[in-house]
Phi, psi and omega in degrees: 000171185288161180205152167259100175264149191338007163244159184238116180248134183229120186223137176294146173285178185303118172073349201240187187270041175280079190284340181210141168224098186264110179233116179279111185239148180281152170263147175287134181283120180201148176274134182230150183256114180299342179275352178292131180299338179264009182297130176235113183299336180288346179253003183268108185297336183289346182276345190265152173274196181291141175267170179290135180289134177295344178292340181270002183296152180265327183208155177249010181252136176286351180300133185293137176224113179280138183255141180252354177231144179293137175291167182299318177265136181298125183280158172303130180246121182249112186246136180229128173245116186244126181246121179264147172232176178300322179293333178300323181287342181265320184242355176088355184270135179232163173270133183237134164237124187230133178233143174242121182244152176056046174289140178298135179305134183198155184284328180209144179213143177239126173258113185244144183238166174291112187296338180277350185242008184223146174209161179058039178288126181219148173276123180273315182198159175219156173224128178057038174230127186295318184208138176219128183223128175270129180222101178066253184254020181212159174240124182260118179252136176231138179067063178272120183251177180300148179059041183273161174206141170226135177237137180231160173233154181190171166251135181227144177265106189225357184262134175237126179273118180275350186097164178057034175075017181249134180237140186237141170231123177250138188233137173125180001282139169268123182202140174239113193223147171220123185052237181263009184255147177244136188245154180300145180210142175251133178234131175235128178235116177250121180248121183244118176249009173056235183266009174296143186275072182238158172216158179286127176273306178191168175226152169230123357295163172286161176302134181198176179298124182094349177225099188264136176236117180249125183250150170213178178289344188242002180169185177221160173228128171254134180218129184207148172240128190206170167235159181094211181244128182249128171235134181232157174224133176239128178241129179245151180228143171300132185280352182296000000 
């Protein structure tokens, strides 16, 4: 699954809207030779800046815990805007605009996606990031500074038809992790179906304190601040 090793890899789960899996993982300290034909910069410890200290962790359990108060440090905010069309209900492909805000400063980060579920990945904009390049199924970030943001656009295959007019999107796991610690993270998912005749059937988790579900005739918004690992499911039904 995807991970933020001082790089951050984010990959959809099978077929579904698992747009991010943020796991802060350590790199093994080792000297590497850039002239070596097997050299991989993602494994070169000398390229990375400081990682998050495990002493700052909030919990060591993957069990989801919704937060009702903002942590002292502004958490990584992962925002997704998903636009459905009639063809989305037929072939599963949607339009995605995704932004990552307040990324921890780091020398290099890679955002990686499931290559079988994504196409036309492009960097739309950056703030306080020296360089951002989309290459196939990943976005390579270099020189990530304080108050940074990167936004990308793509097409993703995330809709599954369950039959009887019901469509499902499963998301996750969303997680920001370092060693055995889990850190606060905010995730926002806005699903817009415009004039398609759809309505929300249900969500997992259900709406509760710390996990907000906002409904309208044209879409829904999920917004949550949490620690641990978050998996969500959204089911939509034809309103006819």
